N, CA, C and O atoms as a GROMACS GRO file, in nm:
protein
  344
    1MET      N    1  11.695   9.745  12.243
    1MET     CA    2  11.798   9.838  12.237
    1MET      C    3  11.847   9.817  12.418
    1MET      O    4  11.960   9.823  12.468
    2HIS      N    5  11.679   9.784  12.503
    2HIS     CA    6  11.691   9.844  12.602
    2HIS      C    7  11.766   9.712  12.679
    2HIS      O    8  11.811   9.714  12.794
    3PHE      N    9  11.767   9.637  12.618
    3PHE     CA   10  11.846   9.528  12.735
    3PHE      C   11  12.000   9.538  12.699
    3PHE      O   12  12.081   9.500  12.784
    4PHE      N   13  12.040   9.582  12.588
    4PHE     CA   14  12.163   9.621  12.522
    4PHE      C   15  12.252   9.711  12.657
    4PHE      O   16  12.365   9.704  12.707
    5LYS      N   17  12.104   9.811  12.683
    5LYS     CA   18  12.182   9.952  12.747
    5LYS      C   19  12.225   9.904  12.890
    5LYS      O   20  12.333   9.924  12.945
    6GLU      N   21  12.118   9.837  12.937
    6GLU     CA   22  12.117   9.742  13.106
    6GLU      C   23  12.240   9.662  13.065
    6GLU      O   24  12.326   9.695  13.147
    7ALA      N   25  12.297   9.567  12.974
    7ALA     CA   26  12.397   9.498  13.005
    7ALA      C   27  12.510   9.577  13.013
    7ALA      O   28  12.599   9.545  13.091
    8LYS      N   29  12.520   9.690  12.933
    8LYS     CA   30  12.658   9.750  12.906
    8LYS      C   31  12.641   9.857  13.061
    8LYS      O   32  12.748   9.900  13.104
    9ARG      N   33  12.571   9.880  13.104
    9ARG     CA   34  12.537   9.950  13.236
    9ARG      C   35  12.631   9.856  13.369
    9ARG      O   36  12.688   9.908  13.464
   10ARG      N   37  12.625   9.726  13.344
   10ARG     CA   38  12.596   9.647  13.460
   10ARG      C   39  12.741   9.580  13.352
   10ARG      O   40  12.774   9.474  13.406
   11ASP      N   41  12.807   9.598  13.260
   11ASP     CA   42  12.978   9.581  13.189
   11ASP      C   43  12.912   9.394  13.173
   11ASP      O   44  12.978   9.294  13.201
   12ASP      N   45  12.788   9.397  13.128
   12ASP     CA   46  12.804   9.219  13.070
   12ASP      C   47  12.857   9.222  12.960
   12ASP      O   48  12.825   9.341  12.959
   13THR      N   49  12.900   9.210  12.879
   13THR     CA   50  12.958   9.130  12.762
   13THR      C   51  12.895   9.076  12.688
   13THR      O   52  12.868   9.113  12.574
   14VAL      N   53  12.852   8.955  12.755
   14VAL     CA   54  12.778   8.840  12.667
   14VAL      C   55  12.668   8.890  12.647
   14VAL      O   56  12.660   8.946  12.537
   15THR      N   57  12.546   8.894  12.730
   15THR     CA   58  12.440   8.968  12.726
   15THR      C   59  12.452   9.102  12.652
   15THR      O   60  12.343   9.153  12.626
   16MET      N   61  12.560   9.170  12.613
   16MET     CA   62  12.518   9.281  12.497
   16MET      C   63  12.556   9.232  12.391
   16MET      O   64  12.536   9.302  12.292
   17GLU      N   65  12.646   9.054  12.361
   17GLU     CA   66  12.659   9.052  12.276
   17GLU      C   67  12.542   8.954  12.198
   17GLU      O   68  12.526   8.930  12.078
   18ARG      N   69  12.471   8.912  12.313
   18ARG     CA   70  12.337   8.796  12.273
   18ARG      C   71  12.204   8.921  12.215
   18ARG      O   72  12.127   8.882  12.126
   19SER      N   73  12.183   9.097  12.286
   19SER     CA   74  12.135   9.164  12.264
   19SER      C   75  12.152   9.189  12.103
   19SER      O   76  12.080   9.164  12.006
   20ILE      N   77  12.247   9.233  12.114
   20ILE     CA   78  12.281   9.292  11.954
   20ILE      C   79  12.255   9.215  11.831
   20ILE      O   80  12.215   9.258  11.723
   21GLY      N   81  12.292   9.054  11.877
   21GLY     CA   82  12.227   8.947  11.801
   21GLY      C   83  12.118   8.925  11.774
   21GLY      O   84  12.102   8.861  11.670
   22HIS      N   85  12.027   8.955  11.831
   22HIS     CA   86  11.851   8.951  11.865
   22HIS      C   87  11.852   9.075  11.775
   22HIS      O   88  11.744   9.059  11.717
   23ALA      N   89  11.883   9.145  11.745
   23ALA     CA   90  11.871   9.341  11.722
   23ALA      C   91  11.883   9.281  11.558
   23ALA      O   92  11.800   9.282  11.467
   24ALA      N   93  11.987   9.242  11.563
   24ALA     CA   94  12.009   9.202  11.377
   24ALA      C   95  11.925   9.129  11.352
   24ALA      O   96  11.827   9.158  11.284
   25LYS      N   97  11.950   9.004  11.408
   25LYS     CA   98  11.842   8.913  11.391
   25LYS      C   99  11.676   8.995  11.324
   25LYS      O  100  11.644   8.992  11.206
   26PHE      N  101  11.620   9.041  11.399
   26PHE     CA  102  11.506   9.153  11.367
   26PHE      C  103  11.495   9.230  11.260
   26PHE      O  104  11.420   9.240  11.163
   27ALA      N  105  11.628   9.302  11.319
   27ALA     CA  106  11.643   9.368  11.117
   27ALA      C  107  11.669   9.277  11.008
   27ALA      O  108  11.563   9.251  10.951
   28GLY      N  109  11.728   9.243  10.979
   28GLY     CA  110  11.688   9.144  10.929
   28GLY      C  111  11.575   9.049  10.830
   28GLY      O  112  11.566   8.990  10.723
   29LYS      N  113  11.516   9.076  10.928
   29LYS     CA  114  11.350   9.018  10.914
   29LYS      C  115  11.263   9.117  10.860
   29LYS      O  116  11.170   9.096  10.782
   30ALA      N  117  11.294   9.216  10.902
   30ALA     CA  118  11.169   9.356  10.904
   30ALA      C  119  11.241   9.396  10.769
   30ALA      O  120  11.195   9.503  10.728
   31LYS      N  121  11.346   9.342  10.680
   31LYS     CA  122  11.398   9.420  10.571
   31LYS      C  123  11.350   9.333  10.474
   31LYS      O  124  11.357   9.363  10.355
   32GLU      N  125  11.285   9.192  10.526
   32GLU     CA  126  11.271   9.120  10.444
   32GLU      C  127  11.122   9.160  10.382
   32GLU      O  128  11.075   9.198  10.275
   33TYR      N  129  11.063   9.117  10.557
   33TYR     CA  130  10.911   9.200  10.514
   33TYR      C  131  10.872   9.322  10.504
   33TYR      O  132  10.751   9.336  10.522
   34ARG      N  133  10.950   9.450  10.473
   34ARG     CA  134  10.961   9.554  10.394
   34ARG      C  135  10.951   9.516  10.234
   34ARG      O  136  10.881   9.562  10.144
   35ALA      N  137  11.066   9.400  10.241
   35ALA     CA  138  11.095   9.410  10.076
   35ALA      C  139  10.960   9.317  10.043
   35ALA      O  140  10.918   9.329   9.928
   36LYS      N  141  10.903   9.245  10.112
   36LYS     CA  142  10.790   9.167  10.054
   36LYS      C  143  10.660   9.245  10.049
   36LYS      O  144  10.599   9.271   9.945
   37ALA      N  145  10.627   9.278  10.164
   37ALA     CA  146  10.478   9.409  10.129
   37ALA      C  147  10.511   9.488  10.030
   37ALA      O  148  10.424   9.523   9.951
   38LYS      N  149  10.664   9.537  10.013
   38LYS     CA  150  10.663   9.668   9.877
   38LYS      C  151  10.643   9.581   9.722
   38LYS      O  152  10.629   9.654   9.624
   39LYS      N  153  10.641   9.477   9.707
   39LYS     CA  154  10.642   9.381   9.609
   39LYS      C  155  10.467   9.332   9.631
   39LYS      O  156  10.392   9.292   9.542
   40GLY      N  157  10.444   9.346   9.745
   40GLY     CA  158  10.301   9.315   9.699
   40GLY      C  159  10.208   9.444   9.657
   40GLY      O  160  10.111   9.450   9.580
   41MET      N  161  10.279   9.554   9.745
   41MET     CA  162  10.190   9.691   9.676
   41MET      C  163  10.244   9.704   9.567
   41MET      O  164  10.198   9.803   9.511
   42ALA      N  165  10.319   9.652   9.509
   42ALA     CA  166  10.355   9.713   9.332
   42ALA      C  167  10.261   9.633   9.270
   42ALA      O  168  10.195   9.681   9.178
   43GLU      N  169  10.237   9.477   9.319
   43GLU     CA  170  10.102   9.458   9.238
   43GLU      C  171   9.976   9.467   9.256
   43GLU      O  172   9.887   9.466   9.171
   44ASP      N  173   9.971   9.475   9.352
   44ASP     CA  174   9.797   9.581   9.412
   44ASP      C  175   9.811   9.673   9.336
   44ASP      O  176   9.717   9.669   9.257
   45ALA      N  177   9.883   9.764   9.312
   45ALA     CA  178   9.899   9.935   9.214
   45ALA      C  179   9.860   9.857   9.060
   45ALA      O  180   9.756   9.891   9.004
   46LYS      N  181   9.946   9.755   9.000
   46LYS     CA  182   9.892   9.736   8.880
   46LYS      C  183   9.778   9.644   8.886
   46LYS      O  184   9.728   9.631   8.774
   47GLU      N  185   9.713   9.569   8.984
   47GLU     CA  186   9.603   9.512   8.934
   47GLU      C  187   9.513   9.622   8.920
   47GLU      O  188   9.452   9.632   8.814
   48ALA      N  189   9.491   9.736   9.041
   48ALA     CA  190   9.401   9.838   9.038
   48ALA      C  191   9.421   9.907   8.858
   48ALA      O  192   9.344   9.932   8.764
   49ARG      N  193   9.528   9.913   8.876
   49ARG     CA  194   9.558   9.978   8.701
   49ARG      C  195   9.503   9.919   8.594
   49ARG      O  196   9.445   9.978   8.503
   50GLU      N  197   9.530   9.738   8.610
   50GLU     CA  198   9.425   9.733   8.499
   50GLU      C  199   9.284   9.719   8.514
   50GLU      O  200   9.217   9.727   8.412
   51GLN      N  201   9.223   9.697   8.629
   51GLN     CA  202   9.090   9.699   8.689
   51GLN      C  203   9.021   9.851   8.630
   51GLN      O  204   8.907   9.869   8.587
   52ALA      N  205   9.131   9.946   8.645
   52ALA     CA  206   9.036  10.061   8.580
   52ALA      C  207   9.027  10.094   8.466
   52ALA      O  208   8.947  10.158   8.397
   53ALA      N  209   9.138  10.034   8.451
   53ALA     CA  210   9.180  10.050   8.222
   53ALA      C  211   9.066   9.939   8.162
   53ALA      O  212   9.040   9.964   8.044
   54LEU      N  213   8.994   9.823   8.214
   54LEU     CA  214   8.911   9.765   8.158
   54LEU      C  215   8.765   9.843   8.219
   54LEU      O  216   8.668   9.836   8.143
   55ALA      N  217   8.738   9.936   8.388
   55ALA     CA  218   8.641  10.014   8.359
   55ALA      C  219   8.570  10.124   8.274
   55ALA      O  220   8.454  10.163   8.259
   56ARG      N  221   8.689  10.156   8.226
   56ARG     CA  222   8.695  10.268   8.160
   56ARG      C  223   8.672  10.226   7.972
   56ARG      O  224   8.612  10.292   7.887
   57GLU      N  225   8.729  10.124   7.961
   57GLU     CA  226   8.692  10.059   7.814
   57GLU      C  227   8.548   9.986   7.798
   57GLU      O  228   8.502   9.945   7.692
   58ASN      N  229   8.496   9.981   7.903
   58ASN     CA  230   8.342   9.918   7.977
   58ASN      C  231   8.266  10.043   7.964
   58ASN      O  232   8.163  10.028   7.898
   59ALA      N  233   8.283  10.140   7.999
   59ALA     CA  234   8.249  10.315   7.976
   59ALA      C  235   8.242  10.319   7.864
   59ALA      O  236   8.127  10.326   7.820
   60ILE      N  237   8.350  10.317   7.770
   60ILE     CA  238   8.329  10.375   7.696
   60ILE      C  239   8.250  10.273   7.536
   60ILE      O  240   8.226  10.318   7.424
   61LYS      N  241   8.230  10.142   7.584
   61LYS     CA  242   8.182  10.054   7.498
   61LYS      C  243   8.012  10.057   7.489
   61LYS      O  244   7.936  10.022   7.399
   62SER      N  245   7.984  10.128   7.649
   62SER     CA  246   7.864  10.148   7.701
   62SER      C  247   7.811  10.241   7.626
   62SER      O  248   7.717  10.222   7.549
   63ARG      N  249   7.897  10.399   7.654
   63ARG     CA  250   7.808  10.526   7.580
   63ARG      C  251   7.798  10.494   7.420
   63ARG      O  252   7.704  10.545   7.359
   64GLN      N  253   7.924  10.382   7.323
   64GLN     CA  254   7.877  10.409   7.205
   64GLN      C  255   7.793  10.363   7.156
   64GLN      O  256   7.764  10.416   7.049
   65ALA      N  257   7.668  10.195   7.220
   65ALA     CA  258   7.593  10.174   7.237
   65ALA      C  259   7.493  10.217   7.255
   65ALA      O  260   7.392  10.156   7.221
   66GLU      N  261   7.487  10.336   7.313
   66GLU     CA  262   7.381  10.436   7.399
   66GLU      C  263   7.318  10.527   7.260
   66GLU      O  264   7.209  10.558   7.212
   67ARG      N  265   7.500  10.548   7.228
   67ARG     CA  266   7.438  10.646   7.084
   67ARG      C  267   7.399  10.583   6.977
   67ARG      O  268   7.320  10.629   6.894
   68ASN      N  269   7.451  10.478   6.973
   68ASN     CA  270   7.397  10.418   6.858
   68ASN      C  271   7.301  10.344   6.861
   68ASN      O  272   7.271  10.275   6.764
   69GLU      N  273   7.246  10.345   6.953
   69GLU     CA  274   7.082  10.290   6.957
   69GLU      C  275   7.049  10.454   6.975
   69GLU      O  276   6.980  10.468   6.874
   70ALA      N  277   7.051  10.530   7.011
   70ALA     CA  278   6.971  10.695   6.986
   70ALA      C  279   6.949  10.749   6.876
   70ALA      O  280   6.873  10.841   6.850
   71GLY      N  281   7.050  10.660   6.778
   71GLY     CA  282   7.104  10.722   6.676
   71GLY      C  283   6.980  10.645   6.564
   71GLY      O  284   6.948  10.705   6.461
   72LYS      N  285   6.928  10.531   6.595
   72LYS     CA  286   6.887  10.427   6.515
   72LYS      C  287   6.733  10.450   6.536
   72LYS      O  288   6.649  10.441   6.446
   73SER      N  289   6.703  10.490   6.698
   73SER     CA  290   6.535  10.565   6.722
   73SER      C  291   6.500  10.699   6.649
   73SER      O  292   6.392  10.741   6.609
   74GLY      N  293   6.605  10.744   6.647
   74GLY     CA  294   6.555  10.866   6.551
   74GLY      C  295   6.570  10.962   6.689
   74GLY      O  296   6.528  11.076   6.668
   75PHE      N  297   6.619  10.942   6.819
   75PHE     CA  298   6.648  11.070   6.868
   75PHE      C  299   6.783  11.114   6.899
   75PHE      O  300   6.823  11.154   7.009
   76ALA      N  301   6.849  11.101   6.794
   76ALA     CA  302   7.033  11.193   6.771
   76ALA      C  303   6.968  11.260   6.790
   76ALA      O  304   6.846  11.246   6.786
   77ARG      N  305   7.062  11.409   6.833
   77ARG     CA  306   7.031  11.548   6.831
   77ARG      C  307   7.105  11.565   6.664
   77ARG      O  308   7.173  11.480   6.606
   78GLN      N  309   7.066  11.701   6.615
   78GLN     CA  310   7.077  11.715   6.521
   78GLN      C  311   7.084  11.861   6.494
   78GLN      O  312   6.971  11.910   6.490
   79THR      N  313   7.194  11.962   6.471
   79THR     CA  314   7.176  12.095   6.455
   79THR      C  315   7.122  12.139   6.323
   79THR      O  316   7.104  12.066   6.226
   80THR      N  317   7.097  12.279   6.332
   80THR     CA  318   7.007  12.292   6.244
   80THR      C  319   7.053  12.447   6.204
   80THR      O  320   7.134  12.514   6.267
   81GLY      N  321   6.991  12.482   6.103
   81GLY     CA  322   7.072  12.646   6.053
   81GLY      C  323   7.022  12.768   6.156
   81GLY      O  324   7.024  12.888   6.126
   82PHE      N  325   6.990  12.732   6.245
   82PHE     CA  326   6.926  12.841   6.296
   82PHE      C  327   7.013  12.905   6.389
   82PHE      O  328   7.099  12.848   6.457
   83SER      N  329   6.987  13.024   6.388
   83SER     CA  330   7.108  13.084   6.514
   83SER      C  331   7.021  13.192   6.582
   83SER      O  332   6.938  13.236   6.502
   84ILE      N  333   7.017  13.230   6.663
   84ILE     CA  334   6.981  13.360   6.756
   84ILE      C  335   7.070  13.465   6.718
   84ILE      O  336   7.036  13.583   6.732
   85LEU      N  337   7.172  13.435   6.676
   85LEU     CA  338   7.214  13.582   6.654
   85LEU      C  339   7.176  13.679   6.528
   85LEU      O  340   7.202  13.798   6.511
   86GLY      N  341   7.080  13.551   6.416
   86GLY     CA  342   7.054  13.628   6.292
   86GLY      C  343   6.957  13.606   6.212
   86GLY      O  344   6.943  13.675   6.111
   0.00000   0.00000   0.00000
């Protein structure tokens, strides 16, 4: 934009047109890169969600396996009829 303002001050229409052309070209490229980045971020977010879901499933399976082992070995928590109040 600096070149455009300088060309306008000098009343140089050729340089003004050229600078506007360059600005439009770079604005178009910026739009393309923005769209590409947005798509990439969406894919990254989807992958992160999938990884988190897989980690949750693995944690659940691990806890279930621990509970099953605790139950088989006799260390499972059992409740009794004993009450502090009564």
